[in-house]
C-alpha positions as CSV (number, residue, x, y, z in Angstrom):
1,M,21.3,0.7,1.3
2,S,21.4,4.8,1.6
3,T,25.2,4.2,-0.4
4,L,22.7,3.9,-3.6
5,A,20.2,6.9,-2.6
6,R,23.3,9.0,-2.6
7,T,25.3,8.4,-6.3
8,Q,21.6,7.1,-8.0
9,P,21.5,8.5,-11.3
10,Q,19.2,12.4,-11.2
11,P,17.4,12.0,-14.5
12,A,18.8,15.5,-17.1
13,T,15.0,17.3,-16.6
14,T,11.8,16.2,-13.9
15,P,8.7,15.8,-15.1
16,E,6.1,18.0,-14.5
17,R,4.4,16.3,-11.9
18,R,0.8,16.4,-12.2
19,P,-2.2,15.1,-10.2
20,T,-5.1,13.7,-10.9
21,G,-8.2,12.7,-8.7
22,R,-8.0,9.4,-7.2
23,S,-10.7,7.0,-5.5
24,V,-11.0,5.8,-1.7
25,L,-11.5,3.8,0.3
26,M,-11.1,3.8,4.1
27,C,-12.2,1.9,7.8
28,R,-12.0,4.0,10.8
29,P,-9.9,2.6,13.4
30,E,-12.5,3.2,16.0
31,H,-12.2,-0.8,18.2
32,F,-7.9,-0.6,17.2
33,T,-5.6,-2.0,18.9
34,V,-2.9,-5.3,19.4
35,V,-3.6,-9.0,20.5
36,Y,-2.3,-10.9,18.7
37,R,1.4,-11.1,16.3
38,I,0.9,-12.1,12.7
39,N,4.4,-10.5,12.2
40,P,7.5,-8.6,13.6
41,W,5.1,-4.4,13.9
42,M,2.7,-6.7,16.3
43,N,3.6,-7.3,19.9
44,P,0.4,-7.4,22.2
45,A,2.2,-7.3,25.4
46,A,2.8,-3.3,25.0
47,P,0.6,-0.4,25.4
48,T,-2.2,0.8,22.6
49,D,-3.4,4.2,22.3
50,T,-7.5,3.9,20.4
51,N,-8.1,7.6,21.2
52,L,-4.2,7.9,20.2
53,A,-4.7,5.7,16.2
54,L,-8.7,7.9,15.9
55,A,-6.9,11.0,15.7
56,Q,-3.7,10.5,13.7
57,W,-6.6,8.2,11.3
58,Q,-8.2,11.5,10.6
59,T,-6.1,13.1,10.0
60,L,-5.2,11.9,7.0
61,Y,-8.7,10.9,6.5
62,D,-9.3,14.9,6.7
63,T,-5.4,15.0,4.0
64,Y,-7.6,13.3,1.7
65,V,-9.9,15.6,1.6
66,G,-8.7,18.4,0.7
67,L,-6.5,17.9,-1.9
68,G,-10.5,16.5,-3.6
69,Y,-10.2,13.1,-2.9
70,D,-13.0,10.7,-2.9
71,V,-13.1,9.3,-0.1
72,A,-15.6,5.4,0.9
73,L,-16.1,4.7,4.3
74,I,-16.6,1.2,5.2
75,D,-18.5,0.6,8.9
76,P,-15.3,-0.9,11.0
77,V,-16.8,-4.2,12.9
78,D,-15.7,-4.8,16.8
79,G,-13.3,-8.1,17.2
80,L,-12.1,-6.7,13.7
81,P,-9.0,-4.4,14.9
82,D,-7.0,-5.0,12.0
83,M,-10.1,-3.4,9.4
84,V,-8.5,-0.3,9.4
85,Y,-5.7,-1.3,7.4
86,A,-8.1,-0.8,4.4
87,A,-5.4,-2.1,1.3
88,N,-6.1,-5.3,2.2
89,G,-9.3,-6.0,1.3
90,G,-9.2,-6.7,-1.8
91,F,-8.1,-5.2,-5.2
92,V,-10.0,-3.3,-7.2
93,L,-9.9,-2.3,-10.9
94,D,-12.1,-1.8,-14.4
95,G,-15.0,-1.4,-11.5
96,I,-14.0,-5.1,-11.0
97,A,-14.0,-5.7,-7.2
98,Y,-11.2,-8.9,-6.2
99,G,-12.2,-9.9,-2.9
100,A,-9.4,-11.2,0.6
101,K,-8.7,-14.1,0.9
102,F,-6.7,-14.0,4.2
103,T,-3.3,-15.6,4.9
104,H,-3.6,-15.8,9.4
105,P,-7.3,-17.3,10.8
106,E,-7.3,-13.6,12.3
107,R,-8.6,-11.1,9.9
108,Q,-9.5,-14.3,7.5
109,P,-13.5,-12.5,8.8
110,E,-12.2,-9.1,6.3
111,G,-12.8,-10.8,3.7
112,P,-16.6,-11.3,4.1
113,A,-17.0,-8.4,5.5
114,Y,-15.2,-5.8,2.3
115,M,-17.3,-7.9,-0.1
116,R,-20.4,-7.0,0.6
117,W,-19.1,-3.5,0.9
118,F,-18.2,-4.1,-2.8
119,G,-21.6,-5.0,-3.8
120,E,-23.7,-3.0,-2.0
121,A,-21.6,-0.1,-4.0
122,G,-22.2,-1.5,-7.4
123,F,-18.4,-3.0,-7.9
124,D,-18.9,-6.6,-10.4
125,V,-17.2,-8.5,-7.1
126,H,-15.0,-11.7,-8.0
127,V,-14.7,-13.7,-4.8
128,P,-11.2,-15.4,-4.8
129,D,-10.5,-18.9,-4.9
130,E,-6.6,-17.9,-3.2
131,V,-5.1,-17.1,-1.2
132,N,-4.2,-12.9,-0.8
133,E,-4.6,-9.8,0.6
134,G,-5.7,-7.4,-1.9
135,E,-3.6,-4.2,-2.2
136,G,-1.4,-4.7,0.1
137,D,0.6,-7.6,-2.3
138,F,-1.1,-6.0,-5.9
139,L,-0.3,-2.2,-7.0
140,L,-1.2,-1.2,-10.4
141,V,1.6,0.1,-12.5
142,G,1.0,1.5,-16.4
143,E,-0.9,-1.2,-17.7
144,S,0.6,-4.0,-15.4
145,I,-0.4,-5.3,-11.8
146,L,3.1,-5.9,-9.8
147,A,1.9,-8.7,-7.5
148,G,4.1,-8.7,-3.9
149,T,4.2,-13.0,-2.3
150,G,6.6,-14.6,0.4
151,F,4.7,-14.0,3.5
152,R,0.9,-13.2,2.5
153,S,-0.7,-13.6,-0.9
154,D,0.1,-17.3,-2.7
155,S,1.9,-16.9,-6.0
156,R,-1.4,-19.0,-7.4
157,S,-3.1,-15.9,-6.8
158,H,-1.6,-13.8,-9.2
159,E,-2.5,-16.1,-12.3
160,E,-5.9,-15.5,-11.4
161,L,-5.4,-11.7,-10.8
162,A,-4.6,-12.2,-14.3
163,R,-7.7,-13.6,-15.3
164,V,-9.9,-11.6,-14.0
165,F,-8.3,-8.5,-15.4
166,G,-6.2,-9.2,-18.2
167,R,-3.1,-7.7,-17.0
168,E,0.2,-8.2,-17.2
169,I,1.1,-9.3,-14.0
170,V,4.7,-9.2,-12.8
171,T,6.0,-11.4,-9.8
172,L,8.0,-9.8,-6.7
173,K,8.7,-11.8,-4.1
174,L,9.3,-10.5,-0.9
175,V,11.9,-11.5,2.1
176,N,12.5,-9.1,5.0
177,P,9.6,-10.3,6.5
178,S,9.4,-6.9,8.3
179,F,8.5,-6.4,4.6
180,Y,5.7,-8.4,4.3
181,H,3.1,-7.0,2.1
182,L,4.3,-5.3,-1.5
183,D,3.3,-1.7,-0.4
184,T,5.1,-1.7,2.8
185,A,8.5,-2.3,0.3
186,L,7.3,-0.6,-3.5
187,A,5.2,2.6,-3.0
188,V,3.8,3.5,-7.1
189,L,4.0,7.1,-7.2
190,D,3.1,7.9,-11.0
191,P,1.2,4.6,-13.1
192,T,0.5,6.9,-16.0
193,P,0.4,4.3,-19.1
194,G,4.4,5.7,-19.9
195,Q,5.2,7.2,-17.8
196,E,5.9,5.0,-14.6
197,H,7.9,5.9,-11.1
198,I,8.2,3.7,-8.8
199,A,10.5,4.1,-5.3
200,Y,11.1,0.6,-3.5
201,L,13.7,-0.8,-1.0
202,P,16.3,-3.2,-2.6
203,S,16.8,-6.0,0.6
204,A,13.3,-6.0,1.0
205,F,13.4,-8.6,-2.0
206,D,14.9,-11.5,-3.6
207,E,17.4,-11.3,-6.6
208,A,15.9,-12.4,-9.5
209,S,12.7,-9.7,-8.1
210,V,15.5,-6.7,-8.0
211,A,16.9,-7.2,-11.3
212,V,13.6,-7.1,-12.5
213,L,12.5,-3.7,-10.9
214,R,15.8,-2.4,-12.1
215,E,15.2,-3.1,-15.5
216,R,11.5,-1.7,-15.8
217,Y,12.1,1.1,-13.5
218,P,16.1,3.0,-14.1
219,D,14.6,5.6,-12.6
220,A,13.5,4.8,-9.6
221,I,13.7,6.8,-6.0
222,I,16.1,3.3,-4.3
223,V,14.5,4.4,-0.2
224,N,17.7,3.7,2.5
225,E,17.0,1.4,5.5
226,T,15.8,4.1,7.9
227,D,13.2,5.1,6.1
228,A,11.9,1.9,5.3
229,A,12.2,0.9,9.2
230,I,9.6,2.9,9.9
231,L,7.0,1.4,6.1
232,G,7.5,5.5,4.9
233,L,7.5,3.3,1.0
234,N,4.0,3.3,2.8
235,S,2.7,6.3,1.0
236,F,-0.1,7.1,-1.7
237,S,-0.1,9.6,-4.7
238,D,-1.9,11.3,-6.8
239,G,0.7,11.8,-9.6
240,Y,1.9,14.9,-8.0
241,N,0.5,15.1,-3.9
242,V,2.5,12.2,-2.1
243,V,1.3,11.4,1.8
244,I,3.9,9.6,3.6
245,A,4.6,9.0,7.0
246,S,6.1,12.2,8.3
247,R,9.8,10.9,10.3
248,A,10.0,9.7,6.3
249,A,12.7,12.6,6.0
250,D,15.3,11.6,3.2
251,F,11.8,9.9,1.7
252,E,10.4,14.1,1.1
253,R,13.6,15.8,0.2
254,Q,14.1,12.3,-2.8
255,L,10.3,13.6,-3.3
256,R,10.8,16.8,-3.8
257,E,13.6,16.8,-5.4
258,H,11.7,14.5,-8.1
259,G,8.9,17.1,-8.9
260,Y,6.4,15.6,-5.7
261,N,4.7,16.5,-3.8
262,P,5.3,14.8,0.2
263,I,2.4,15.8,2.5
264,G,4.0,13.6,6.5
265,V,1.1,12.6,8.2
266,D,2.5,10.7,11.6
267,L,0.3,7.3,11.9
268,S,2.8,6.2,14.1
269,E,0.2,4.3,16.3
270,L,-1.8,3.1,13.2
271,L,2.5,1.8,13.3
272,L,1.6,-0.8,15.7
273,G,-0.4,-3.0,14.4
274,G,2.7,-2.8,10.9
275,G,0.6,-0.4,9.0
276,G,1.1,2.9,7.9
277,V,-0.6,5.4,5.4
278,K,-1.3,3.3,2.6
279,C,-2.0,-0.5,4.0
280,C,-5.3,2.2,5.1
281,T,-5.9,3.2,2.1
282,L,-7.6,1.2,-0.7
283,E,-8.4,3.1,-4.3
284,L,-11.0,2.7,-5.9
285,R,-10.6,2.3,-9.7
286,R,-14.2,2.6,-11.1
């Protein structure tokens, strides 16, 4: 995949990138630890440092505040160590919060906790019938929603998502268990209709999905395996500033070449649970 990244044609002119305001929901990792294994990143036998996770998360929070984002917080719940990965708590668009219904029993109580928060925050909450893990598998690009399946979100949730939001849903199948959510294998760099731009790792998807991505986003950034392996694609962009894993060096270079401002943050401790920047960030679109 690194060869593809080197030989990918660059646009004749780099578009002028402009940041737009963002409103996000986060959850402090006060109870973060790894006590079960529900993805390849997790190893309950390996030590984790909750204080380090808190310090790294605080850097991410401070970065967002420094960029002028509106950052809301949901209270962490003891016994739910993965609640820090707020992106999985639902999908919020047009003032509607489509709740999460988690695959694994260990995370299932997170769904009601996040839906309670959405309701108290004034969102129109849609309780899901189908298994889905929120913005971990649903990403808004332009007027369409890219929807992942293969490991966590059931493809039937894509049909439910279409009914709730009335948007085009583009189903993408993940095939590599290390990239078990869509937001670990694909980053939305600019969701603005008419100038949609993404980055992704082709080997994380089946052939049919790669064909769809190539057709829809011919100018996409193709990220190499090394950067993807530290969840470099699990990033958050406001259309100009892109917060990424600090060790994703080649992705940082690619972003600069395409006119973005990459900002590296070290979330290595939270990576032990299988999450990065985007996993800790749920966008609130009213």
